[in-house]
VOKEKE-202362 format. One record per residue (C-alpha): residue number from 0; x, y, z. Coordinates in pm, 1 decimal. Layout:
residues N
+-----+----------+----------+----------+
: seq :        x :        y :        z :
+-----+----------+----------+----------+
: NUM :        X :        Y :        Z :
...
+-----+----------+----------+----------+
***
This chain:
residues 303
+-----+----------+----------+----------+
: seq :        x :        y :        z :
+-----+----------+----------+----------+
:   0 :  -1084.3 :  -1068.1 :    292.2 :
:   1 :  -1336.4 :  -1307.9 :    141.1 :
:   2 :  -1537.4 :  -1550.3 :    361.2 :
:   3 :  -1321.2 :  -1825.6 :    252.6 :
:   4 :  -1013.7 :  -1651.2 :    390.1 :
:   5 :   -869.8 :  -1596.7 :     53.1 :
:   6 :   -748.5 :  -1255.4 :    -46.3 :
:   7 :   -873.2 :  -1155.3 :   -395.5 :
:   8 :   -626.2 :   -919.8 :   -552.0 :
:   9 :   -764.3 :   -678.5 :   -828.4 :
:  10 :   -516.0 :   -569.3 :  -1088.4 :
:  11 :   -507.4 :   -458.2 :  -1451.0 :
:  12 :   -431.3 :   -719.9 :  -1698.4 :
:  13 :   -113.4 :   -579.6 :  -1862.9 :
:  14 :    206.7 :   -770.8 :  -1833.0 :
:  15 :    352.9 :   -517.3 :  -1587.1 :
:  16 :     44.7 :   -502.9 :  -1385.0 :
:  17 :     25.5 :   -888.8 :  -1355.4 :
:  18 :    397.3 :   -898.3 :  -1262.6 :
:  19 :    343.5 :   -635.0 :   -993.0 :
:  20 :     33.9 :   -830.2 :   -849.0 :
:  21 :    223.2 :  -1143.4 :   -876.9 :
:  22 :    496.8 :  -1009.3 :   -654.0 :
:  23 :    252.5 :   -893.8 :   -392.8 :
:  24 :     81.8 :  -1224.0 :   -415.0 :
:  25 :    404.0 :  -1418.2 :   -352.1 :
:  26 :    482.6 :  -1186.9 :    -41.1 :
:  27 :    149.4 :  -1259.5 :    105.7 :
:  28 :    171.4 :  -1636.4 :     27.8 :
:  29 :    512.1 :  -1645.5 :    222.1 :
:  30 :    302.6 :  -1520.9 :    526.6 :
:  31 :     59.8 :  -1807.8 :    493.4 :
:  32 :   -226.0 :  -1626.1 :    300.2 :
:  33 :   -427.1 :  -1774.2 :     20.6 :
:  34 :   -440.1 :  -1550.8 :   -273.2 :
:  35 :   -647.3 :  -1526.9 :   -595.8 :
:  36 :   -576.6 :  -1264.5 :   -882.4 :
:  37 :   -865.2 :  -1100.5 :  -1043.4 :
:  38 :   -799.7 :   -907.9 :  -1374.4 :
:  39 :  -1022.9 :   -595.5 :  -1405.8 :
:  40 :  -1032.7 :   -399.4 :  -1723.2 :
:  41 :   -992.1 :    -18.5 :  -1669.4 :
:  42 :  -1073.6 :    294.2 :  -1857.7 :
:  43 :   -705.5 :    328.6 :  -1931.2 :
:  44 :   -710.0 :    -14.3 :  -2103.7 :
:  45 :   -993.1 :     99.7 :  -2336.0 :
:  46 :   -754.0 :    229.1 :  -2603.8 :
:  47 :   -530.6 :      4.3 :  -2808.0 :
:  48 :   -216.4 :    183.4 :  -2682.7 :
:  49 :   -233.9 :    350.7 :  -2348.3 :
:  50 :    -20.8 :    637.5 :  -2232.0 :
:  51 :    264.1 :    596.8 :  -1999.5 :
:  52 :    147.0 :    884.4 :  -1770.6 :
:  53 :   -221.1 :    925.0 :  -1813.5 :
:  54 :   -503.5 :   1134.2 :  -1681.6 :
:  55 :   -550.1 :   1101.0 :  -1305.6 :
:  56 :   -736.5 :    795.2 :  -1200.8 :
:  57 :   -747.2 :    645.3 :  -1549.3 :
:  58 :   -609.8 :    303.7 :  -1451.6 :
:  59 :   -765.8 :    283.1 :  -1101.8 :
:  60 :  -1132.0 :    371.0 :  -1109.3 :
:  61 :  -1283.2 :     35.3 :  -1197.6 :
:  62 :  -1039.8 :   -141.4 :   -953.0 :
:  63 :  -1149.9 :     96.6 :   -669.1 :
:  64 :  -1520.4 :     17.5 :   -762.2 :
:  65 :  -1445.8 :   -356.1 :   -746.8 :
:  66 :  -1311.9 :   -303.4 :   -404.0 :
:  67 :  -1605.2 :   -105.5 :   -284.4 :
:  68 :  -1853.8 :   -372.5 :   -422.7 :
:  69 :  -1660.8 :   -640.2 :   -247.5 :
:  70 :  -1562.0 :   -820.1 :   -578.7 :
:  71 :  -1203.8 :   -796.8 :   -475.6 :
:  72 :  -1039.2 :   -746.7 :   -134.5 :
:  73 :   -705.7 :   -576.6 :   -236.3 :
:  74 :   -597.2 :   -356.5 :   -525.3 :
:  75 :   -239.3 :   -333.5 :   -644.6 :
:  76 :   -160.6 :      0.4 :   -819.0 :
:  77 :    128.5 :    166.3 :   -951.8 :
:  78 :    165.2 :    450.3 :   -693.7 :
:  79 :    206.9 :    712.8 :   -965.4 :
:  80 :   -132.3 :    620.2 :  -1101.2 :
:  81 :   -326.6 :    671.0 :   -788.5 :
:  82 :   -495.0 :   1015.5 :   -741.0 :
:  83 :   -361.5 :   1214.6 :   -449.6 :
:  84 :   -697.8 :   1302.2 :   -311.2 :
:  85 :   -865.9 :   1089.0 :    -38.8 :
:  86 :  -1062.2 :    786.5 :   -156.5 :
:  87 :  -1384.6 :    751.2 :     50.7 :
:  88 :  -1404.4 :    407.9 :    223.4 :
:  89 :  -1060.9 :    308.9 :    100.0 :
:  90 :   -702.8 :    327.9 :    231.4 :
:  91 :   -350.4 :    258.5 :    121.5 :
:  92 :   -266.5 :    -20.5 :    376.8 :
:  93 :     87.8 :    -66.8 :    264.1 :
:  94 :    351.0 :     56.6 :     32.8 :
:  95 :    612.0 :   -235.8 :     -9.4 :
:  96 :    970.5 :   -156.9 :    -58.4 :
:  97 :    999.4 :     65.2 :   -359.1 :
:  98 :   1185.6 :    -51.0 :   -679.4 :
:  99 :   1452.1 :    193.2 :   -846.3 :
: 100 :   1226.4 :    513.8 :   -905.4 :
: 101 :   1449.2 :    653.7 :  -1184.1 :
: 102 :   1387.0 :    670.7 :  -1565.7 :
: 103 :   1577.6 :    471.0 :  -1814.9 :
: 104 :   1691.5 :    534.6 :  -2162.9 :
: 105 :   1682.9 :    250.9 :  -2414.5 :
: 106 :   1863.4 :    342.0 :  -2738.4 :
: 107 :   1903.5 :    144.7 :  -3072.1 :
: 108 :   2280.2 :    190.7 :  -3057.1 :
: 109 :   2303.2 :    121.1 :  -2686.1 :
: 110 :   2433.7 :    470.0 :  -2613.9 :
: 111 :   2332.2 :    709.7 :  -2337.7 :
: 112 :   2161.5 :   1046.5 :  -2365.2 :
: 113 :   2467.3 :   1261.8 :  -2400.9 :
: 114 :   2600.8 :   1034.3 :  -2676.9 :
: 115 :   2290.2 :   1044.8 :  -2901.4 :
: 116 :   2370.6 :   1199.4 :  -3232.7 :
: 117 :   2214.4 :   1539.3 :  -3285.5 :
: 118 :   1863.7 :   1529.7 :  -3438.4 :
: 119 :   1806.6 :   1176.8 :  -3282.1 :
: 120 :   1434.3 :   1102.1 :  -3219.7 :
: 121 :   1371.6 :   1021.3 :  -2847.3 :
: 122 :   1021.2 :    876.2 :  -2780.6 :
: 123 :    793.8 :    918.4 :  -2477.9 :
: 124 :    438.6 :   1004.4 :  -2401.0 :
: 125 :    516.3 :   1169.1 :  -2078.4 :
: 126 :    530.7 :   1554.6 :  -2079.2 :
: 127 :    755.7 :   1538.8 :  -1777.3 :
: 128 :   1017.4 :   1319.4 :  -1938.6 :
: 129 :    990.9 :   1506.4 :  -2267.6 :
: 130 :   1049.2 :   1852.6 :  -2107.9 :
: 131 :   1352.3 :   1731.1 :  -1911.8 :
: 132 :   1503.3 :   1550.2 :  -2217.6 :
: 133 :   1463.7 :   1887.0 :  -2431.0 :
: 134 :   1613.4 :   2090.9 :  -2126.7 :
: 135 :   1919.0 :   1851.7 :  -2132.9 :
: 136 :   1952.0 :   1812.1 :  -2520.6 :
: 137 :   1782.9 :   2075.3 :  -2726.1 :
: 138 :   1918.7 :   1929.1 :  -3031.4 :
: 139 :   1720.0 :   1609.6 :  -2993.0 :
: 140 :   1380.4 :   1551.4 :  -3153.7 :
: 141 :   1133.8 :   1444.1 :  -2875.6 :
: 142 :    836.5 :   1243.2 :  -3022.8 :
: 143 :    536.5 :   1089.9 :  -2879.2 :
: 144 :    466.4 :    717.5 :  -2847.1 :
: 145 :    188.9 :    496.6 :  -2715.0 :
: 146 :    155.2 :    140.6 :  -2615.9 :
: 147 :    278.2 :    -97.7 :  -2340.3 :
: 148 :    639.8 :   -171.0 :  -2279.9 :
: 149 :    654.9 :   -445.4 :  -2532.3 :
: 150 :    487.9 :   -236.7 :  -2788.7 :
: 151 :    715.0 :     66.1 :  -2750.3 :
: 152 :   1037.1 :   -170.3 :  -2765.3 :
: 153 :    907.4 :   -325.4 :  -3072.0 :
: 154 :    857.1 :     15.2 :  -3232.9 :
: 155 :   1214.3 :    117.7 :  -3130.3 :
: 156 :   1339.5 :   -200.7 :  -3301.4 :
: 157 :   1158.6 :   -111.9 :  -3611.1 :
: 158 :   1336.1 :    211.4 :  -3631.2 :
: 159 :   1038.9 :    435.9 :  -3575.9 :
: 160 :   1271.6 :    636.9 :  -3337.1 :
: 161 :   1628.5 :    619.7 :  -3194.8 :
: 162 :   1570.3 :    603.0 :  -2821.2 :
: 163 :   1293.9 :    552.2 :  -2570.3 :
: 164 :   1258.5 :    676.1 :  -2220.4 :
: 165 :   1071.5 :    434.5 :  -1972.0 :
: 166 :   1043.8 :    378.3 :  -1597.2 :
: 167 :   1336.1 :    178.0 :  -1493.1 :
: 168 :   1121.4 :     -5.6 :  -1236.5 :
: 169 :    886.7 :   -142.3 :  -1501.1 :
: 170 :   1192.4 :   -280.9 :  -1706.8 :
: 171 :   1323.2 :   -438.0 :  -1401.4 :
: 172 :    987.0 :   -606.5 :  -1312.5 :
: 173 :    956.8 :   -753.5 :  -1660.2 :
: 174 :   1312.8 :   -877.8 :  -1649.7 :
: 175 :   1416.5 :   -644.1 :  -1919.7 :
: 176 :   1702.4 :   -465.2 :  -1752.5 :
: 177 :   1946.3 :   -581.5 :  -2011.9 :
: 178 :   1776.8 :   -353.8 :  -2262.1 :
: 179 :   1873.1 :    -24.9 :  -2059.4 :
: 180 :   2139.3 :    192.3 :  -2234.3 :
: 181 :   2141.7 :    436.0 :  -1928.2 :
: 182 :   1966.3 :    492.0 :  -1606.7 :
: 183 :   1898.4 :    865.7 :  -1609.1 :
: 184 :   2027.7 :   1049.6 :  -1296.1 :
: 185 :   1782.6 :   1280.0 :  -1116.3 :
: 186 :   2002.6 :   1572.5 :  -1216.9 :
: 187 :   1891.9 :   1510.6 :  -1578.8 :
: 188 :   1543.1 :   1347.3 :  -1521.1 :
: 189 :   1342.7 :   1352.6 :  -1198.9 :
: 190 :   1086.8 :   1085.6 :  -1194.7 :
: 191 :    704.5 :   1108.5 :  -1154.2 :
: 192 :    601.1 :   1120.5 :   -776.1 :
: 193 :    555.1 :    758.6 :   -661.5 :
: 194 :    732.7 :    611.4 :   -957.0 :
: 195 :    871.7 :    267.0 :   -886.2 :
: 196 :    640.2 :    215.1 :   -575.7 :
: 197 :    323.1 :     13.2 :   -547.0 :
: 198 :     19.3 :    114.0 :   -357.2 :
: 199 :   -177.1 :   -175.6 :   -190.0 :
: 200 :   -532.0 :    -55.0 :   -120.7 :
: 201 :   -807.3 :   -202.9 :     67.0 :
: 202 :  -1150.8 :   -124.1 :    228.6 :
: 203 :  -1116.0 :     68.4 :    566.1 :
: 204 :  -1378.7 :   -167.9 :    714.9 :
: 205 :  -1184.1 :   -479.7 :    618.7 :
: 206 :   -974.5 :   -521.6 :    927.2 :
: 207 :   -846.9 :   -863.4 :    844.9 :
: 208 :   -699.5 :   -756.3 :    498.8 :
: 209 :   -562.1 :   -445.2 :    646.8 :
: 210 :   -393.6 :   -624.0 :    931.2 :
: 211 :   -234.8 :   -889.0 :    703.8 :
: 212 :   -135.1 :   -664.9 :    408.3 :
: 213 :     -9.7 :   -397.0 :    648.6 :
: 214 :    285.9 :   -629.6 :    743.4 :
: 215 :    419.2 :   -563.6 :    385.0 :
: 216 :    457.7 :   -190.3 :    456.3 :
: 217 :    817.4 :    -38.1 :    412.0 :
: 218 :    818.7 :    284.9 :    612.2 :
: 219 :   1101.0 :    457.5 :    417.5 :
: 220 :    914.9 :    392.0 :    105.3 :
: 221 :    592.8 :    517.4 :    239.8 :
: 222 :    763.6 :    827.4 :    378.0 :
: 223 :    930.6 :    910.0 :     48.0 :
: 224 :    624.7 :    869.8 :   -151.4 :
: 225 :    405.5 :   1072.5 :     91.2 :
: 226 :    647.7 :   1366.6 :     55.1 :
: 227 :    632.5 :   1337.9 :   -323.8 :
: 228 :    267.7 :   1296.0 :   -358.6 :
: 229 :    211.6 :   1597.3 :    -99.5 :
: 230 :    431.4 :   1799.3 :   -339.6 :
: 231 :    221.4 :   1708.1 :   -649.6 :
: 232 :   -117.2 :   1755.8 :   -465.5 :
: 233 :    -22.0 :   2100.9 :   -324.7 :
: 234 :    118.2 :   2214.5 :   -660.9 :
: 235 :   -209.9 :   2110.4 :   -817.2 :
: 236 :    -61.6 :   1947.4 :  -1104.6 :
: 237 :   -185.4 :   1619.0 :  -1253.4 :
: 238 :     39.1 :   1346.9 :  -1384.9 :
: 239 :     16.8 :   1478.9 :  -1747.8 :
: 240 :    194.4 :   1798.5 :  -1657.6 :
: 241 :    589.4 :   1846.9 :  -1658.7 :
: 242 :    643.4 :   1814.7 :  -1282.0 :
: 243 :    859.0 :   1554.2 :  -1105.7 :
: 244 :    969.2 :   1478.8 :   -761.9 :
: 245 :   1203.1 :   1223.2 :   -579.4 :
: 246 :   1235.7 :   1182.0 :   -207.0 :
: 247 :   1510.3 :    973.8 :    -28.5 :
: 248 :   1498.6 :    892.2 :    337.5 :
: 249 :   1797.6 :    807.2 :    564.0 :
: 250 :   1885.8 :    849.4 :    929.6 :
: 251 :   1547.5 :    999.4 :   1002.2 :
: 252 :   1579.7 :   1271.0 :    736.7 :
: 253 :   1404.4 :   1314.0 :    410.0 :
: 254 :   1560.5 :   1479.1 :    103.7 :
: 255 :   1294.0 :   1602.8 :   -149.7 :
: 256 :   1412.5 :   1718.4 :   -491.9 :
: 257 :   1132.1 :   1861.8 :   -738.8 :
: 258 :   1118.0 :   1995.7 :  -1080.1 :
: 259 :    854.0 :   2197.7 :  -1282.9 :
: 260 :    904.0 :   2288.3 :  -1638.5 :
: 261 :    718.8 :   2417.2 :  -1939.6 :
: 262 :    649.2 :   2161.4 :  -2210.4 :
: 263 :    929.0 :   2295.7 :  -2436.5 :
: 264 :   1177.8 :   2243.5 :  -2171.1 :
: 265 :   1293.9 :   2593.8 :  -2215.3 :
: 266 :   1212.5 :   2707.8 :  -1866.1 :
: 267 :   1290.6 :   2468.0 :  -1577.2 :
: 268 :   1274.3 :   2529.0 :  -1206.2 :
: 269 :   1440.9 :   2289.2 :   -971.7 :
: 270 :   1425.5 :   2305.2 :   -582.9 :
: 271 :   1497.2 :   2077.3 :   -293.3 :
: 272 :   1426.0 :   2065.5 :     81.3 :
: 273 :   1546.6 :   1853.1 :    370.2 :
: 274 :   1379.5 :   1796.7 :    701.5 :
: 275 :   1263.8 :   1540.4 :    947.5 :
: 276 :   1126.5 :   1219.3 :    791.8 :
: 277 :    818.7 :   1253.6 :   1034.3 :
: 278 :    731.8 :   1566.9 :    854.2 :
: 279 :    738.8 :   1414.9 :    502.0 :
: 280 :    389.8 :   1542.0 :    402.4 :
: 281 :    451.4 :   1904.4 :    536.2 :
: 282 :    784.5 :   1907.3 :    350.8 :
: 283 :    629.1 :   1811.5 :     22.6 :
: 284 :    360.3 :   2097.0 :     68.4 :
: 285 :    610.1 :   2346.1 :    170.6 :
: 286 :    844.5 :   2293.4 :   -125.5 :
: 287 :    541.8 :   2323.6 :   -351.5 :
: 288 :    439.2 :   2638.5 :   -210.2 :
: 289 :    774.3 :   2779.7 :   -229.6 :
: 290 :    807.4 :   2691.3 :   -603.9 :
: 291 :    460.4 :   2833.2 :   -678.3 :
: 292 :    568.5 :   3157.7 :   -516.5 :
: 293 :    887.3 :   3147.4 :   -725.3 :
: 294 :    700.7 :   3134.9 :  -1047.6 :
: 295 :    612.2 :   2756.5 :  -1109.5 :
: 296 :    245.2 :   2852.6 :  -1153.6 :
: 297 :    322.4 :   3039.7 :  -1467.5 :
: 298 :    509.4 :   2723.8 :  -1600.8 :
: 299 :    210.4 :   2509.1 :  -1519.6 :
: 300 :    -28.3 :   2763.7 :  -1679.0 :
: 301 :    174.2 :   2754.4 :  -2007.6 :
: 302 :     90.5 :   2378.1 :  -2026.3 :
+-----+----------+----------+----------+
***
């Protein structure tokens, strides 16, 4: 926390990142905190049209550097962008209640995935989404797309493709839920680990910020994302590979579903595990080990 008692929040400058930072600022302000938002340009913002699921750390490095240099006191990250390895001197001090983690289809005709005509072009920059869409509908043409949410929706409207797959949480946060044709069920498309969740990161030596922001932590969301990220870490797959995971927590138990596929979507492995919520990290790692032994390593190497 700054000497003035104000919490300076570091964030990217995209519409979605600002909406996420604004939501966190509002939660802190209701608890009596003074808040300032500081926009930081990241490596991932360097291109005109960033990817939706980009190389690990692309959207967080400069924000973490700003934290360590004390230019800001708190970073608001999309959890799925945050590397799974330990960040020296930094800690995720809160995971607020998670938004809907699923993916959503936005189509020009307003129809769902199963109703798209054969040969329709479905756009995504995510290998994970592309592989699962191909596995569900081999007769569709999955094509690449870049840009922020508004850019992608504009390209859809221009007829560059027939449908688009995006994170449902992003559309909700931008007030664009009315554009959704179908929210894709996990049986069709498992999300990226941590999708829909925010990671609030602070310096380990900043006790005042850690204490205040820590009150925003939502334990079920933290446990669920812990299991998912442990799975990804143990799998050794970055966020650009076709691997997805989704954990749900209820009654002290966690259910973790996971998928690993090749890019063509012709080979898909799905598994799940259920165990005590307090063992979320171990469950994620054990599920990854099980899938690697069952042949997931071959699928990853094909990518």
